[in-house]
DOTI-864425 format. One line per 8 residues: their letters; for each residue x, z, y of N, C-alpha, C. Coordinates in Angstrom, 3 decimals, m for minus. Example, Ala and Ser with C-alpha at 12.3 -4.5 7.8 and 13.67 -1.06 7.14 Angstrom:
2
as> 13.190 7.800 m5.690 12.300 7.800 m4.500 13.200 7.800 m3.300 | 12.850 7.080 m2.250 13.670 7.140 m1.060 12.900 7.870 0.030
END
This chain:
96
xxxxxxxx> m43.818 m163.158 m152.007 m43.326 m163.769 m150.728 m43.670 m162.808 m149.517 | m44.792 m162.176 m149.599 m45.236 m161.271 m148.615 m44.248 m160.138 m148.374 | m43.884 m159.620 m149.541 m42.993 m158.434 m149.402 m41.642 m158.733 m148.739 | m41.150 m159.990 m149.090 m39.913 m160.427 m148.441 m40.176 m160.545 m146.911 | m41.231 m161.097 m146.471 m41.536 m161.244 m145.057 m41.677 m159.856 m144.429 | m42.240 m158.936 m144.984 m42.276 m157.600 m144.491 m40.950 m157.007 m144.325 | m40.090 m157.202 m145.358 m38.771 m156.693 m145.276 m37.978 m157.308 m144.103 | m38.109 m158.673 m143.953 m37.460 m159.317 m142.973 m37.878 m158.972 m141.564
xxxxxxxx> m39.237 m158.656 m141.430 m39.679 m158.112 m140.194 m39.297 m156.735 m139.852 | m39.160 m155.974 m140.887 m38.548 m154.563 m140.622 m37.140 m154.631 m140.206 | m36.399 m155.560 m140.794 m35.014 m155.726 m140.507 m34.870 m156.209 m138.998 | m35.691 m157.125 m138.657 m35.683 m157.701 m137.219 m35.892 m156.566 m136.321 | m36.994 m155.835 m136.558 m37.361 m154.668 m135.701 m36.296 m153.782 m135.468 | m35.621 m153.294 m136.619 m34.468 m152.327 m136.553 m33.335 m152.899 m135.785 | m33.098 m154.205 m136.031 m31.935 m154.873 m135.344 m32.228 m154.885 m133.862 | m33.508 m155.219 m133.429 m33.777 m155.286 m131.916 m33.682 m153.817 m131.419
xxxxxxxx> m34.139 m152.825 m132.132 m33.935 m151.425 m131.623 m32.509 m151.104 m131.503 | m31.657 m151.539 m132.344 m30.224 m151.288 m132.263 m29.567 m152.011 m131.094 | m29.983 m153.229 m130.849 m29.576 m153.988 m129.727 m29.977 m153.253 m128.467 | m31.181 m152.887 m128.461 m31.710 m152.109 m127.165 m31.001 m150.907 m126.930 | m30.758 m150.156 m127.944 m29.995 m148.837 m127.885 m28.526 m149.134 m127.434 | m27.897 m150.110 m127.904 m26.592 m150.533 m127.610 m26.636 m150.778 m126.061 | m27.395 m151.677 m125.581 m27.523 m151.988 m124.184 m27.681 m150.747 m123.322 | m28.490 m149.839 m123.718 m28.734 m148.647 m122.966 m27.409 m147.761 m122.937
xxxxxxxx> m26.743 m147.728 m124.162 m25.485 m146.899 m124.182 m24.335 m147.682 m123.274 | m24.398 m148.957 m123.371 m23.467 m149.652 m122.462 m23.690 m149.404 m120.951 | m24.921 m149.415 m120.567 m25.226 m149.038 m119.229 m24.807 m147.544 m118.837 | m25.207 m146.649 m119.820 m24.683 m145.269 m119.623 m23.328 m145.102 m119.362 | m22.578 m145.853 m120.255 m21.113 m145.740 m120.203 m20.635 m146.321 m118.871 | m21.236 m147.360 m118.401 m20.795 m147.980 m117.115 m21.060 m146.994 m115.981 | m22.241 m146.358 m116.006 m22.594 m145.333 m115.011 m21.654 m144.182 m115.001 | m21.311 m143.682 m116.232 m20.374 m142.612 m116.272 m19.012 m142.997 m115.886
xxxxxxxx> m18.620 m144.175 m116.172 m17.264 m144.566 m115.676 m17.223 m144.568 m114.193 | m18.287 m145.086 m113.487 m18.323 m145.133 m112.107 m18.275 m143.712 m111.491 | m19.004 m142.828 m112.165 m18.994 m141.437 m111.666 m17.507 m140.833 m111.803 | m16.816 m141.196 m112.878 m15.463 m140.603 m113.090 m14.602 m141.249 m111.970 | m14.790 m142.479 m111.633 m14.028 m143.106 m110.534 m14.300 m142.354 m109.211 | m15.455 m142.059 m108.816 m15.898 m141.390 m107.617 m15.184 m139.979 m107.655 | m15.342 m139.298 m108.838 m14.834 m137.885 m108.806 m13.261 m137.917 m108.750 | m12.694 m138.933 m109.241 m11.207 m139.013 m109.288 m10.818 m139.266 m107.877
xxxxxxxx> m11.457 m140.080 m107.126 m11.105 m140.344 m105.722 m11.269 m139.123 m104.940 | m12.363 m138.374 m105.197 m12.634 m137.105 m104.512 m11.464 m136.072 m104.768 | m11.163 m136.008 m106.092 m10.089 m135.011 m106.368 m8.898 m135.480 m105.673 | m8.468 m136.635 m105.664 m7.299 m137.096 m104.981 m7.291 m136.701 m103.570 | m8.401 m136.913 m102.848 m8.541 m136.567 m101.462 m8.473 m135.089 m101.276 | m8.980 m134.310 m102.207 m8.970 m132.804 m102.073 m7.514 m132.414 m102.334 | m6.847 m132.968 m103.198 m5.397 m132.665 m103.441 m4.555 m132.964 m102.202 | m4.803 m134.052 m101.568 m4.137 m134.409 m100.374 m4.424 m133.412 m99.243
xxxxxxxx> m5.755 m133.007 m99.109 m6.161 m132.062 m98.056 m5.418 m130.689 m98.372 | m5.303 m130.271 m99.720 m4.643 m129.077 m100.048 m3.163 m129.182 m99.635 | m2.588 m130.242 m99.948 m1.065 m130.480 m99.576 m0.935 m130.354 m98.058 | m1.869 m131.008 m97.331 m1.698 m130.989 m95.798 m1.942 m129.512 m95.246 | m2.916 m128.872 m95.847 m3.178 m127.465 m95.386 m2.012 m126.567 m95.701 | m1.470 m126.755 m96.919 m0.213 m125.995 m97.238 0.972 m126.271 m96.287 | 1.028 m127.537 m95.896 2.150 m127.815 m94.970 1.756 m127.276 m93.563 | 0.533 m127.235 m93.125 0.180 m126.540 m91.922 0.485 m125.095 m91.901
xxxxxxxx> 0.151 m124.501 m93.094 0.361 m123.051 m93.206 1.942 m122.751 m93.162 | 2.692 m123.619 m93.789 4.056 m123.416 m93.800 4.668 m123.530 m92.393 | 4.178 m124.449 m91.643 4.670 m124.648 m90.247 4.158 m123.556 m89.363 | 3.001 m122.914 m89.642 2.547 m121.827 m88.776 3.520 m120.606 m89.050 | 3.766 m120.454 m90.329 4.656 m119.316 m90.748 6.029 m119.436 m90.085 | 6.535 m120.617 m90.094 7.837 m120.814 m89.456 7.796 m120.628 m87.936 | 6.638 m121.146 m87.336 6.540 m120.925 m85.917 6.520 m119.471 m85.491 | 5.705 m118.628 m86.270 5.648 m117.280 m85.940 6.964 m116.588 m86.234
xxxxxxxx> 7.774 m116.995 m87.263 8.969 m116.296 m87.406 10.024 m116.692 m86.378 | 9.976 m117.938 m85.852 10.965 m118.384 m84.937 10.668 m118.003 m83.531 | 9.423 m118.066 m83.186 9.026 m117.769 m81.809 8.868 m116.357 m81.537 | 9.695 m115.731 m80.752 9.518 m114.222 m80.507 8.836 m114.010 m79.089 | 9.090 m114.917 m78.202 8.488 m114.740 m76.877 7.205 m115.640 m76.700 | 6.411 m115.362 m75.801 5.175 m116.104 m75.503 5.407 m117.539 m75.100 | 6.391 m117.762 m74.377 6.779 m119.210 m73.973 7.077 m120.111 m75.121 | 8.018 m119.582 m75.997 8.409 m120.237 m77.203 7.224 m120.432 m78.220
xxxxxxxx> 6.356 m119.475 m78.250 5.138 m119.642 m79.100 4.208 m120.802 m78.649 | 4.024 m120.827 m77.333 3.244 m121.778 m76.666 3.676 m123.261 m77.000 | 5.081 m123.404 m76.789 5.682 m124.772 m77.115 5.497 m125.058 m78.657 | 5.706 m124.084 m79.416 5.651 m124.326 m80.856 4.122 m124.634 m81.257 | 3.246 m123.877 m80.625 1.788 m124.135 m80.931 1.406 m125.585 m80.571 | 1.863 m126.034 m79.426 1.576 m127.321 m78.957 2.144 m128.338 m79.921 | 3.313 m128.170 m80.354 3.944 m129.065 m81.278 3.223 m129.092 m82.688 | 2.815 m127.967 m83.061 2.081 m127.849 m84.304 0.676 m128.419 m84.132
xxxxxxxx> 0.000 m128.220 m83.047 m1.264 m128.836 m82.862 m1.187 m130.377 m82.766 | m0.025 m130.850 m82.269 0.169 m132.217 m82.232 0.371 m132.880 m83.564 | 1.207 m132.138 m84.455 1.375 m132.560 m85.877 m0.029 m132.489 m86.594 | m0.762 m131.356 m86.366 m2.069 m131.254 m87.009 m3.106 m132.413 m86.625 | m2.940 m132.730 m85.371 m3.848 m134.003 m84.957 m3.501 m135.209 m85.633 | m2.130 m135.366 m85.870 m1.679 m136.613 m86.553 m2.152 m136.586 m88.014 | m2.068 m135.354 m88.618 m2.530 m135.292 m89.959 m3.977 m135.445 m90.096 | m4.729 m134.982 m89.208 m6.212 m135.146 m89.152 m6.529 m136.676 m88.993
xxxxxxxx> m5.817 m137.329 m88.228 m6.045 m138.744 m88.078 m5.785 m139.502 m89.282 | m4.661 m139.076 m89.988 m4.322 m139.641 m91.286 m5.362 m139.433 m92.342 | m5.916 m138.298 m92.332 m6.857 m137.939 m93.276 m8.219 m138.673 m93.039 | m8.571 m138.869 m91.766 m9.731 m139.696 m91.395 m9.639 m141.115 m91.939 | m8.386 m141.590 m91.760 m8.093 m142.943 m92.137 m8.324 m143.088 m93.662 | m7.801 m142.082 m94.441 m7.933 m142.061 m95.860 m9.349 m141.986 m96.359 | m10.169 m141.185 m95.630 m11.525 m141.134 m96.016 m12.468 m142.319 m95.684 | m11.979 m143.182 m94.854 m12.605 m144.559 m94.608 m12.368 m145.387 m95.623
END
Protein backbone atom coordinates (compact mmCIF):
# COMPACT_ATOMS: atom_id res chain seq x y z
CA UNK A 1 0.00 0.00 0.00
CA UNK A 2 2.80 2.38 0.79
CA UNK A 3 4.43 1.87 -2.60
CA UNK A 4 1.21 2.75 -4.35
CA UNK A 5 0.86 5.93 -2.29
CA UNK A 6 4.43 6.93 -3.12
CA UNK A 7 3.74 6.36 -6.82
CA UNK A 8 0.56 8.40 -6.62
CA UNK A 9 2.43 11.22 -4.85
CA UNK A 10 5.12 11.18 -7.53
CA UNK A 11 2.51 11.29 -10.28
CA UNK A 12 0.75 14.21 -8.54
CA UNK A 13 4.03 16.14 -8.21
CA UNK A 14 4.92 15.57 -11.84
CA UNK A 15 1.43 16.58 -12.91
CA UNK A 16 1.63 19.78 -10.84
CA UNK A 17 5.01 20.58 -12.38
CA UNK A 18 3.58 20.05 -15.84
CA UNK A 19 0.62 22.31 -15.09
CA UNK A 20 2.97 25.03 -13.77
CA UNK A 21 5.21 24.72 -16.81
CA UNK A 22 2.18 24.92 -19.08
CA UNK A 23 1.03 28.11 -17.34
CA UNK A 24 4.47 29.69 -17.73
CA UNK A 25 4.55 28.75 -21.40
CA UNK A 26 1.09 30.21 -21.94
CA UNK A 27 2.17 33.46 -20.29
CA UNK A 28 5.35 33.55 -22.38
CA UNK A 29 3.31 32.92 -25.50
CA UNK A 30 0.94 35.74 -24.64
CA UNK A 31 3.84 38.13 -24.00
CA UNK A 32 5.47 37.20 -27.29
CA UNK A 33 2.21 37.68 -29.17
CA UNK A 34 1.89 41.16 -27.69
CA UNK A 35 5.44 41.97 -28.75
CA UNK A 36 4.67 40.74 -32.25
CA UNK A 37 1.65 43.05 -32.40
CA UNK A 38 3.69 46.04 -31.23
CA UNK A 39 6.45 45.29 -33.74
CA UNK A 40 3.92 44.82 -36.54
CA UNK A 41 2.36 48.22 -35.79
CA UNK A 42 5.83 49.77 -35.73
CA UNK A 43 6.68 48.14 -39.04
CA UNK A 44 3.45 49.43 -40.59
CA UNK A 45 4.23 52.95 -39.39
CA UNK A 46 7.76 52.74 -40.77
CA UNK A 47 6.48 51.49 -44.11
CA UNK A 48 4.04 54.39 -44.24
CA UNK A 49 6.85 56.82 -43.36
CA UNK A 50 9.03 55.38 -46.12
CA UNK A 51 6.16 55.71 -48.56
CA UNK A 52 5.63 59.35 -47.54
CA UNK A 53 9.34 60.13 -47.81
CA UNK A 54 9.52 58.55 -51.25
CA UNK A 55 6.59 60.72 -52.30
CA UNK A 56 8.32 63.83 -50.91
CA UNK A 57 11.49 62.90 -52.77
CA UNK A 58 9.54 62.40 -55.98
CA UNK A 59 7.87 65.81 -55.61
CA UNK A 60 11.20 67.50 -54.95
CA UNK A 61 12.73 65.93 -58.05
CA UNK A 62 9.78 67.07 -60.13
CA UNK A 63 9.96 70.55 -58.63
CA UNK A 64 13.64 70.89 -59.46
CA UNK A 65 13.16 69.66 -63.00
CA UNK A 66 10.16 71.94 -63.66
CA UNK A 67 11.26 75.14 -62.00
CA UNK A 68 14.09 76.80 -63.86
CA UNK A 69 13.79 80.28 -62.45
CA UNK A 70 13.94 81.40 -58.81
CA UNK A 71 10.34 82.63 -58.66
CA UNK A 72 8.97 79.34 -59.96
CA UNK A 73 11.15 77.45 -57.48
CA UNK A 74 9.81 79.52 -54.58
CA UNK A 75 6.21 78.85 -55.55
CA UNK A 76 6.88 75.15 -55.95
CA UNK A 77 8.77 74.97 -52.67
CA UNK A 78 5.87 76.65 -50.89
CA UNK A 79 3.43 74.18 -52.41
CA UNK A 80 5.69 71.25 -51.52
CA UNK A 81 6.13 72.52 -47.97
CA UNK A 82 2.36 72.80 -47.67
CA UNK A 83 1.93 69.20 -48.82
CA UNK A 84 4.71 68.06 -46.48
CA UNK A 85 2.98 69.74 -43.53
CA UNK A 86 -0.24 67.94 -44.42
CA UNK A 87 1.63 64.63 -44.57
CA UNK A 88 3.32 65.34 -41.22
CA UNK A 89 -0.07 66.09 -39.65
CA UNK A 90 -1.44 62.83 -41.03
CA UNK A 91 1.56 60.91 -39.69
CA UNK A 92 1.15 62.45 -36.24
CA UNK A 93 -2.50 61.42 -36.23
CA UNK A 94 -1.46 57.87 -37.16
CA UNK A 95 1.05 57.79 -34.30
CA UNK A 96 -1.61 58.74 -31.74
